[in-house]
GUKE-915135 format. One record per residue (C-alpha): residue number from 1; residue in one letter; chain; y, x, z. Coordinates in steps of 0.2 Angstrom, whole numbers, plus 2048, in hexadecimal, padded with zeros to 3 digits. Example, Ala and Ser with C-alpha at 12.3 -4.5 7.8 and 13.67 -1.06 7.14 Angstrom:
# residues 2
TORVO   i aa ch   y   x   z
TORVO   1  a  A 7EA 83E 827
TORVO   2  s  A 7FB 844 824
***
This chain:
# residues 504
TORVO   i aa ch   y   x   z
TORVO   1  m  A 28D 330 A8C
TORVO   2  p  A 27C 32F A94
TORVO   3  n  A 27A 328 AA5
TORVO   4  y  A 273 336 AAF
TORVO   5  y  A 271 32B ABE
TORVO   6  s  A 265 31E AB7
TORVO   7  s  A 25D 329 AA9
TORVO   8  s  A 251 332 AB3
TORVO   9  v  A 242 33B AAB
TORVO  10  n  A 235 32E AAD
TORVO  11  w  A 223 334 AA9
TORVO  12  t  A 21A 324 AAE
TORVO  13  t  A 20B 328 AA4
TORVO  14  s  A 203 338 A9D
TORVO  15  v  A 202 33A A8A
TORVO  16  n  A 1F1 332 A89
TORVO  17  s  A 1F7 323 A94
TORVO  18  c  A 1E9 325 AA0
TORVO  19  q  A 1F0 32D AB0
TORVO  20  p  A 201 32A AB8
TORVO  21  l  A 20D 338 ABB
TORVO  22  k  A 21A 33B AC8
TORVO  23  k  A 22C 335 AC5
TORVO  24  r  A 23A 341 AC5
TORVO  25  n  A 24C 33E AC7
TORVO  26  l  A 258 34C AC2
TORVO  27  l  A 265 347 ACE
TORVO  28  e  A 259 343 ADC
TORVO  29  n  A 263 34E AE8
TORVO  30  l  A 273 344 AE6
TORVO  31  q  A 279 33B AF6
TORVO  32  i  A 27C 328 AF5
TORVO  33  e  A 286 31E B02
TORVO  34  p  A 27A 311 B09
TORVO  35  d  A 288 304 B0C
TORVO  36  k  A 28C 302 AFA
TORVO  37  v  A 281 2F7 AF0
TORVO  38  s  A 28A 2F7 AE0
TORVO  39  p  A 285 303 AD3
TORVO  40  i  A 28D 314 AD4
TORVO  41  p  A 295 31A AC4
TORVO  42  a  A 28D 328 ABB
TORVO  43  p  A 294 339 AC0
TORVO  44  a  A 29C 344 AB2
TORVO  45  p  A 28F 34F AAA
TORVO  46  p  A 28E 361 AAF
TORVO  47  p  A 294 36E AA2
TORVO  48  f  A 287 373 A95
TORVO  49  q  A 284 384 A9C
TORVO  50  d  A 282 37E AAE
TORVO  51  f  A 276 370 AA8
TORVO  52  l  A 26B 37D A9F
TORVO  53  t  A 26B 387 AAF
TORVO  54  v  A 266 379 ABB
TORVO  55  l  A 259 373 AAE
TORVO  56  n  A 250 384 AAD
TORVO  57  t  A 251 389 ABF
TORVO  58  k  A 24C 379 AC7
TORVO  59  k  A 23A 378 ACD
TORVO  60  r  A 230 36D AC1
TORVO  61  t  A 227 35F ACA
TORVO  62  h  A 21D 357 ABC
TORVO  63  t  A 20D 35E AB3
TORVO  64  s  A 20F 368 AA3
TORVO  65  l  A 20D 35E A93
TORVO  66  n  A 1FC 35C A8B
TORVO  67  v  A 200 360 A79
TORVO  68  n  A 1EF 35A A73
TORVO  69  g  A 1F2 34D A66
TORVO  70  i  A 205 350 A66
TORVO  71  t  A 20B 354 A55
TORVO  72  s  A 21B 35C A4F
TORVO  73  d  A 225 35B A40
TORVO  74  s  A 227 36D A39
TORVO  75  n  A 236 367 A2E
TORVO  76  v  A 240 361 A3D
TORVO  77  y  A 24A 36D A48
TORVO  78  l  A 255 367 A56
TORVO  79  l  A 266 36E A57
TORVO  80  h  A 262 378 A67
TORVO  81  q  A 251 37E A60
TORVO  82  t  A 258 38B A54
TORVO  83  p  A 262 399 A5C
TORVO  84  s  A 272 39E A54
TORVO  85  p  A 279 3AA A53
TORVO  86  l  A 26B 3B6 A56
TORVO  87  l  A 26C 3C3 A64
TORVO  88  d  A 26C 3D5 A61
TORVO  89  h  A 25B 3D9 A69
TORVO  90  t  A 25B 3EB A60
TORVO  91  n  A 269 3F2 A6B
TORVO  92  y  A 268 3E6 A7A
TORVO  93  k  A 25A 3E0 A85
TORVO  94  y  A 25A 3CE A8C
TORVO  95  p  A 251 3C8 A9B
TORVO  96  k  A 245 3B9 A99
TORVO  97  i  A 24A 3A8 A9F
TORVO  98  r  A 23B 3A2 AA9
TORVO  99  a  A 237 392 AA2
TORVO 100  r  A 227 38B A9A
TORVO 101  p  A 22B 384 A88
TORVO 102  i  A 224 375 A80
TORVO 103  y  A 220 379 A6E
TORVO 104  n  A 219 369 A67
TORVO 105  f  A 21E 357 A6A
TORVO 106  k  A 223 347 A60
TORVO 107  y  A 234 34A A59
TORVO 108  n  A 236 338 A54
TORVO 109  e  A 235 332 A66
TORVO 110  t  A 244 331 A71
TORVO 111  n  A 244 33D A7F
TORVO 112  i  A 24F 349 A88
TORVO 113  w  A 24D 356 A7A
TORVO 114  t  A 250 34B A6C
TORVO 115  q  A 25E 340 A73
TORVO 116  s  A 26E 343 A6B
TORVO 117  s  A 27B 34C A75
TORVO 118  l  A 28D 350 A73
TORVO 119  n  A 28B 361 A7B
TORVO 120  s  A 28E 36E A6E
TORVO 121  t  A 282 37D A6C
TORVO 122  k  A 290 388 A65
TORVO 123  f  A 298 394 A70
TORVO 124  d  A 29C 3A6 A70
TORVO 125  v  A 28D 3B1 A71
TORVO 126  n  A 297 3BE A7B
TORVO 127  i  A 294 3B3 A8A
TORVO 128  l  A 281 3B6 A89
TORVO 129  n  A 284 3C8 A86
TORVO 130  k  A 28F 3C9 A95
TORVO 131  f  A 282 3C1 AA1
TORVO 132  f  A 272 3C6 A99
TORVO 133  a  A 273 3D5 A8E
TORVO 134  k  A 26F 3E6 A93
TORVO 135  e  A 272 3F5 A88
TORVO 136  t  A 263 3FE A82
TORVO 137  k  A 265 411 A85
TORVO 138  q  A 263 41B A75
TORVO 139  i  A 256 429 A78
TORVO 140  n  A 255 436 A6B
TORVO 141  s  A 244 43D A66
TORVO 142  n  A 244 44C A71
TORVO 143  e  A 248 442 A81
TORVO 144  q  A 23B 435 A7C
TORVO 145  h  A 22E 442 A7A
TORVO 146  t  A 232 44B A8A
TORVO 147  k  A 234 43B A95
TORVO 148  n  A 225 431 A8E
TORVO 149  s  A 21B 438 A80
TORVO 150  s  A 20E 42B A82
TORVO 151  m  A 21A 41E A7C
TORVO 152  t  A 218 420 A6A
TORVO 153  t  A 21A 40F A63
TORVO 154  t  A 226 401 A64
TORVO 155  i  A 226 3F0 A5D
TORVO 156  t  A 233 3F4 A50
TORVO 157  r  A 229 403 A49
TORVO 158  p  A 226 401 A36
TORVO 159  f  A 217 40C A36
TORVO 160  q  A 209 40B A44
TORVO 161  i  A 1F6 40E A41
TORVO 162  l  A 1EF 414 A52
TORVO 163  d  A 1EF 408 A60
TORVO 164  k  A 1F6 40E A71
TORVO 165  s  A 1E5 412 A79
TORVO 166  s  A 1E0 41D A6A
TORVO 167  q  A 1F1 425 A6A
TORVO 168  l  A 1EF 429 A7D
TORVO 169  n  A 1DE 432 A7A
TORVO 170  y  A 1E5 43C A6B
TORVO 171  d  A 1F5 440 A75
TORVO 172  v  A 1EB 448 A83
TORVO 173  t  A 1E2 454 A77
TORVO 174  m  A 1F2 457 A6D
TORVO 175  r  A 1FB 45C A7D
TORVO 176  h  A 1ED 468 A82
TORVO 177  l  A 1ED 46F A71
TORVO 178  l  A 200 473 A70
TORVO 179  q  A 1FE 47B A82
TORVO 180  l  A 1F1 487 A7C
TORVO 181  l  A 1FB 48B A6C
TORVO 182  a  A 20B 48E A76
TORVO 183  k  A 201 499 A82
TORVO 184  n  A 1FA 4A4 A74
TORVO 185  n  A 20B 4A5 A6B
TORVO 186  g  A 216 4A7 A7A
TORVO 187  q  A 221 49A A74
TORVO 188  n  A 222 487 A72
TORVO 189  a  A 216 480 A65
TORVO 190  t  A 218 472 A59
TORVO 191  i  A 20B 468 A4E
TORVO 192  d  A 212 472 A40
TORVO 193  d  A 20B 482 A48
TORVO 194  v  A 1FA 479 A4A
TORVO 195  l  A 1FA 473 A38
TORVO 196  h  A 1FF 485 A32
TORVO 197  g  A 1F0 48C A3B
TORVO 198  i  A 1E5 47F A34
TORVO 199  d  A 1EB 483 A22
TORVO 200  t  A 1EA 496 A23
TORVO 201  g  A 1DB 498 A2F
TORVO 202  n  A 1E6 4A1 A3C
TORVO 203  i  A 1DE 496 A4A
TORVO 204  d  A 1D7 49B A5A
TORVO 205  n  A 1C6 494 A5F
TORVO 206  e  A 1CC 48B A6F
TORVO 207  w  A 1D9 481 A66
TORVO 208  l  A 1CE 47F A57
TORVO 209  q  A 1C2 475 A63
TORVO 210  c  A 1D1 469 A67
TORVO 211  v  A 1D5 467 A54
TORVO 212  q  A 1C3 463 A50
TORVO 213  r  A 1C2 457 A5F
TORVO 214  l  A 1D2 44D A58
TORVO 215  n  A 1CA 44E A46
TORVO 216  k  A 1B9 448 A4B
TORVO 217  t  A 1C1 439 A55
TORVO 218  l  A 1CC 435 A46
TORVO 219  n  A 1BE 435 A39
TORVO 220  k  A 1B4 429 A45
TORVO 221  h  A 1C4 41E A45
TORVO 222  f  A 1C4 41F A32
TORVO 223  e  A 1B2 41A A31
TORVO 224  k  A 1B6 40A A3A
TORVO 225  r  A 1C7 407 A31
TORVO 226  p  A 1C7 40F A20
TORVO 227  d  A 1D7 406 A1C
TORVO 228  h  A 1E0 411 A2A
TORVO 229  k  A 1DA 420 A20
TORVO 230  i  A 1E3 419 A10
TORVO 231  k  A 1F3 416 A1A
TORVO 232  f  A 1F3 428 A21
TORVO 233  e  A 1EF 430 A10
TORVO 234  t  A 1FC 425 A06
TORVO 235  y  A 20A 426 A13
TORVO 236  n  A 21A 42E A0C
TORVO 237  i  A 21A 43F A13
TORVO 238  e  A 22D 440 A12
TORVO 239  n  A 230 431 A1D
TORVO 240  f  A 22C 436 A2F
TORVO 241  n  A 238 42B A38
TORVO 242  n  A 231 421 A46
TORVO 243  i  A 220 42A A45
TORVO 244  n  A 219 42F A55
TORVO 245  l  A 212 441 A58
TORVO 246  i  A 1FF 43D A56
TORVO 247  e  A 201 433 A46
TORVO 248  l  A 20D 440 A3F
TORVO 249  f  A 200 44D A42
TORVO 250  f  A 1F2 443 A39
TORVO 251  i  A 1FD 43F A2B
TORVO 252  k  A 201 452 A28
TORVO 253  l  A 1EF 457 A2B
TORVO 254  l  A 1E9 44B A1E
TORVO 255  h  A 1F5 453 A11
TORVO 256  i  A 1EE 464 A14
TORVO 257  p  A 1E2 467 A05
TORVO 258  n  A 1D0 468 A0B
TORVO 259  y  A 1D4 468 A1D
TORVO 260  n  A 1C3 462 A22
TORVO 261  f  A 1BA 470 A18
TORVO 262  k  A 1C6 47D A20
TORVO 263  l  A 1C3 476 A32
TORVO 264  n  A 1B0 477 A2F
TORVO 265  c  A 1B2 489 A29
TORVO 266  y  A 1BC 48E A37
TORVO 267  q  A 1AF 486 A43
TORVO 268  y  A 1A1 48F A3A
TORVO 269  r  A 1AA 4A0 A3B
TORVO 270  d  A 1AD 49E A4E
TORVO 271  e  A 19E 496 A54
TORVO 272  l  A 18F 495 A48
TORVO 273  q  A 192 4A7 A41
TORVO 274  l  A 193 4AE A53
TORVO 275  q  A 182 4A4 A56
TORVO 276  l  A 17B 4AB A46
TORVO 277  n  A 17F 4BD A4B
TORVO 278  l  A 177 4BB A5C
TORVO 279  l  A 167 4B4 A54
TORVO 280  s  A 167 4C2 A47
TORVO 281  q  A 169 4CF A55
TORVO 282  s  A 15A 4C7 A5E
TORVO 283  i  A 150 4C8 A4E
TORVO 284  d  A 154 4DB A4C
TORVO 285  n  A 14F 4DE A5D
TORVO 286  l  A 13E 4D5 A5B
TORVO 287  i  A 13A 4DF A4B
TORVO 288  h  A 13F 4EF A54
TORVO 289  n  A 134 4EB A63
TORVO 290  i  A 125 4E7 A58
TORVO 291  e  A 126 4F8 A4F
TORVO 292  l  A 129 500 A60
TORVO 293  i  A 118 4FA A67
TORVO 294  l  A 10F 4FD A57
TORVO 295  n  A 115 50F A57
TORVO 296  n  A 115 514 A69
TORVO 297  k  A 109 523 A6B
TORVO 298  y  A 107 521 A7E
TORVO 299  l  A 100 50F A7F
TORVO 300  p  A 0EF 512 A77
TORVO 301  g  A 0EB 520 A83
TORVO 302  i  A 0F0 516 A93
TORVO 303  f  A 0E6 506 A8C
TORVO 304  q  A 0D7 511 A89
TORVO 305  l  A 0D7 519 A9A
TORVO 306  l  A 0D8 507 AA2
TORVO 307  c  A 0C9 502 A98
TORVO 308  y  A 0C0 512 A9D
TORVO 309  l  A 0C3 50D AB0
TORVO 310  y  A 0BD 4FC AAC
TORVO 311  n  A 0AC 502 AA5
TORVO 312  i  A 0AA 50E AB3
TORVO 313  i  A 0AD 501 AC1
TORVO 314  s  A 0A3 4F4 AB8
TORVO 315  n  A 095 4FF AB1
TORVO 316  k  A 099 4F9 AA0
TORVO 317  s  A 09C 500 A8F
TORVO 318  v  A 0A9 4F4 A87
TORVO 319  p  A 0B4 4FB A79
TORVO 320  g  A 0C4 4F3 A7E
TORVO 321  l  A 0CC 4E5 A8A
TORVO 322  d  A 0D3 4D5 A85
TORVO 323  f  A 0E6 4D7 A83
TORVO 324  i  A 0EA 4C7 A8D
TORVO 325  s  A 0E0 4CE A9C
TORVO 326  l  A 0E9 4DF A9D
TORVO 327  i  A 0F5 4D8 AAB
TORVO 328  d  A 0E6 4D1 AB5
TORVO 329  a  A 0DD 4E2 AB4
TORVO 330  l  A 0EC 4EB ABB
TORVO 331  n  A 0EE 4DE AC9
TORVO 332  s  A 0DB 4E0 ACE
TORVO 333  p  A 0DA 4E5 AE0
TORVO 334  i  A 0D1 4F4 AE7
TORVO 335  n  A 0C9 4F9 AF8
TORVO 336  q  A 0DA 500 AFE
TORVO 337  l  A 0E7 4F5 B06
TORVO 338  n  A 0F5 4EF AFA
TORVO 339  k  A 0EE 4F9 AEC
TORVO 340  t  A 0E9 4F4 ADA
TORVO 341  v  A 0E1 4FB ACB
TORVO 342  a  A 0F3 4FF AC5
TORVO 343  h  A 0F5 50B AD4
TORVO 344  v  A 0E5 514 ACF
TORVO 345  l  A 0E9 515 ABC
TORVO 346  v  A 0FB 51C AC0
TORVO 347  e  A 0F2 529 ACC
TORVO 348  i  A 0E7 52F ABE
TORVO 349  l  A 0F5 52F AB1
TORVO 350  n  A 100 538 ABD
TORVO 351  e  A 0F4 546 AC1
TORVO 352  y  A 0EC 548 AB0
TORVO 353  y  A 0F7 540 AA3
TORVO 354  s  A 108 541 AAB
TORVO 355  n  A 111 542 A9A
TORVO 356  y  A 10A 531 A95
TORVO 357  l  A 10F 529 AA5
TORVO 358  i  A 121 530 AA6
TORVO 359  n  A 124 52B A94
TORVO 360  i  A 11E 519 A96
TORVO 361  i  A 126 514 AA7
TORVO 362  n  A 137 51C AA2
TORVO 363  d  A 138 512 A92
TORVO 364  e  A 144 504 A97
TORVO 365  t  A 141 4FC A86
TORVO 366  l  A 12F 4F9 A89
TORVO 367  i  A 133 4F2 A9B
TORVO 368  e  A 140 4E6 A94
TORVO 369  l  A 133 4DE A89
TORVO 370  k  A 12C 4D3 A97
TORVO 371  k  A 13C 4C8 A94
TORVO 372  f  A 134 4C2 A84
TORVO 373  i  A 129 4B7 A8D
TORVO 374  s  A 134 4A8 A88
TORVO 375  i  A 13A 4AE A77
TORVO 376  k  A 132 4A7 A68
TORVO 377  y  A 138 4AC A57
TORVO 378  e  A 133 49B A50
TORVO 379  k  A 142 493 A5A
TORVO 380  f  A 14D 4A1 A53
TORVO 381  y  A 14A 49B A41
TORVO 382  i  A 14C 489 A45
TORVO 383  e  A 15E 48C A4B
TORVO 384  i  A 160 498 A3C
TORVO 385  r  A 15B 48B A30
TORVO 386  e  A 167 47E A38
TORVO 387  i  A 175 48A A36
TORVO 388  y  A 16F 48D A24
TORVO 389  q  A 170 47A A20
TORVO 390  q  A 182 47A A26
TORVO 391  y  A 186 489 A1C
TORVO 392  q  A 17F 482 A0C
TORVO 393  q  A 18A 472 A0E
TORVO 394  l  A 199 47D A10
TORVO 395  e  A 194 488 A02
TORVO 396  y  A 192 479 9F7
TORVO 397  e  A 1A4 473 9FB
TORVO 398  y  A 1AA 484 9F8
TORVO 399  i  A 1A3 486 9E7
TORVO 400  n  A 1AB 476 9E1
TORVO 401  i  A 1BD 479 9E8
TORVO 402  k  A 1BF 48D 9E8
TORVO 403  n  A 1C6 48D 9D6
TORVO 404  q  A 1D2 47E 9DA
TORVO 405  y  A 1DA 481 9EA
TORVO 406  e  A 1E0 490 9F4
TORVO 407  l  A 1D6 494 A03
TORVO 408  p  A 1D7 4A1 A11
TORVO 409  l  A 1D1 4B2 A0B
TORVO 410  f  A 1C4 4B4 A18
TORVO 411  i  A 1BA 4A4 A12
TORVO 412  s  A 1B4 4AD A02
TORVO 413  s  A 1AF 4BD A0C
TORVO 414  m  A 1A7 4B2 A19
TORVO 415  f  A 19B 4A9 A0D
TORVO 416  f  A 197 4BA A04
TORVO 417  e  A 192 4C3 A14
TORVO 418  t  A 189 4B3 A1B
TORVO 419  k  A 17E 4B2 A0C
TORVO 420  k  A 179 4C4 A0E
TORVO 421  q  A 175 4C1 A20
TORVO 422  f  A 16A 4B2 A1D
TORVO 423  d  A 161 4BB A0F
TORVO 424  k  A 15D 4C9 A1C
TORVO 425  l  A 157 4BD A29
TORVO 426  f  A 14B 4B4 A1E
TORVO 427  q  A 144 4C4 A18
TORVO 428  q  A 142 4C9 A2A
TORVO 429  e  A 138 4B9 A2E
TORVO 430  i  A 12B 4C0 A22
TORVO 431  l  A 12B 4D1 A2B
TORVO 432  i  A 129 4C8 A3C
TORVO 433  k  A 11A 4BE A37
TORVO 434  t  A 112 4CE A30
TORVO 435  g  A 116 4D7 A40
TORVO 436  e  A 10F 4C9 A4A
TORVO 437  q  A 0FE 4CB A40
TORVO 438  n  A 0FF 4DE A42
TORVO 439  l  A 101 4DC A55
TORVO 440  a  A 0F2 4D1 A56
TORVO 441  n  A 0E7 4DD A4C
TORVO 442  y  A 0ED 4EC A56
TORVO 443  f  A 0E8 4E4 A67
TORVO 444  c  A 0D9 4DB A60
TORVO 445  s  A 0DF 4CA A64
TORVO 446  n  A 0DF 4BD A56
TORVO 447  d  A 0EA 4B0 A5E
TORVO 448  l  A 0F7 4BC A65
TORVO 449  t  A 109 4B7 A63
TORVO 450  i  A 118 4C3 A64
TORVO 451  d  A 120 4BC A73
TORVO 452  i  A 10F 4BE A7D
TORVO 453  c  A 10C 4CF A76
TORVO 454  l  A 11E 4D6 A7A
TORVO 455  s  A 11F 4CE A8B
TORVO 456  t  A 10D 4D4 A90
TORVO 457  i  A 112 4E6 A8B
TORVO 458  g  A 122 4E5 A95
TORVO 459  q  A 118 4DE AA5
TORVO 460  f  A 10B 4EC AA2
TORVO 461  v  A 117 4FA AA2
TORVO 462  d  A 121 4F3 AB0
TORVO 463  k  A 112 4F2 ABC
TORVO 464  l  A 10E 504 AB8
TORVO 465  r  A 120 509 ABD
TORVO 466  l  A 11F 4FF ACD
TORVO 467  a  A 10E 507 AD1
TORVO 468  y  A 115 518 ACE
TORVO 469  i  A 124 515 AD9
TORVO 470  e  A 118 50F AE7
TORVO 471  n  A 10C 51E AE5
TORVO 472  m  A 11A 52A AE5
TORVO 473  k  A 121 522 AF5
TORVO 474  e  A 111 523 AFD
TORVO 475  k  A 10E 535 AF8
TORVO 476  k  A 11F 53A AFF
TORVO 477  q  A 11B 531 B10
TORVO 478  k  A 10B 53B B11
TORVO 479  i  A 114 54C B0D
TORVO 480  s  A 120 548 B1A
TORVO 481  i  A 113 544 B27
TORVO 482  i  A 10A 555 B22
TORVO 483  n  A 11A 55F B24
TORVO 484  n  A 11D 557 B35
TORVO 485  e  A 10C 55C B3B
TORVO 486  r  A 10E 56D B35
TORVO 487  k  A 11F 56F B3E
TORVO 488  h  A 117 568 B4E
TORVO 489  s  A 108 575 B4C
TORVO 490  i  A 114 583 B4A
TORVO 491  f  A 11F 57F B5A
TORVO 492  l  A 110 57B B65
TORVO 493  p  A 10A 58E B69
TORVO 494  i  A 11B 593 B6D
TORVO 495  n  A 11D 586 B7A
TORVO 496  k  A 10C 58B B82
TORVO 497  t  A 112 59E B83
TORVO 498  s  A 122 599 B8B
TORVO 499  s  A 11A 58F B98
TORVO 500  f  A 10E 59D B9D
TORVO 501  l  A 11C 5A9 B9F
TORVO 502  s  A 125 59E BA9
TORVO 503  c  A 116 59C BB5
TORVO 504  v  A 114 5AF BB6
***
């Protein structure tokens, strides 16, 4: 039996034998009567469980061991070093005992841990369960998803690829996706509903963007970790136990044949095809406006009248005016206040060629041409060719897989119609270039571009329209003044007569 009174833990020197350390007496709080000099017999040792409690809860007064240079024998295990029996950590949770362990020291030296003891380490494990164990509440998958869907992994999961931060990012997008789908369908949505939409093409543009966001993030992850892609692709699709929602979605997604191709086709249909249709509509309008100007029968007469005014005022005999200077010609001031050449031209047209004037200023299509000042067809075709490159990539994939896999029916018709659309657009590009050259020749301006030509015509017609409105407003005011003067001249003699009679 060890003497607990005299066998205090004495760390007189540190491990490197350089610095003294503080002595510690485990029984330093025991009271000793001062009148007795003879040694006091050692007290009975405390029960083993109480000894462990005192040892682990008493405040340490010495410095932690420096384990540098301390070796351990991996083949030696102390009796208290190996826990037996093992506790059931699966169904129970155990609080931690707040103690700092010593992992390495010399087993061949005598110390408190290597000294033999009669205390047995065998006892009923139910004692620990009684004081330490707390039963873990079993939560089914539905409750777990409702209470905390972000907790998708546990340390006992047999399959885990995505880390918690990645799962959180995916989880936010997935929640939004399921909410959108539930809103459209009017009922609760699952990932199987999303996967069915991806496989069949019955997918809305708004939640297609969510799916594409998930897919792009996953592809970036696979670029960094190709081994993760292999794990997803080779995972047994029939074993879904302990798989969280995000990983389950990706596993099923990767098992859809050509899912990347399908998603790209859906995106092309909902985004790029719409953009291509708008560009095609703009090209059609551009060609129509070119033909409208070249075939307008009123513009030549108005332009020639303006040139005639210029020759009269300038005492010159030029055959025509520079197209770019036409707006400046209309804005040229005259001797009357707030009047320009445009007002004079409109006055002449209204009096002698009213048919020309009315048809020009009432043509809304010509006036709208002024908006073409910032529109260049070259930019249209840059965007068209970018879309065409993506179309070619999809078409190449489609040719390779169309006879091997079943695809949504709209995909084949989409490629057929899109090919016709691109053929038309590239033919129209030739027509536009020809039309641009025809406009330059028509207006005798070699460097004239379509956007400058159309916008100039639009501004020219709009200025004539505004000048006509101002002239008509001024004319009405003059008529109103004349009418008032006439009324005044009619009532004036009557008033004189009545005043004369009143005097008589």
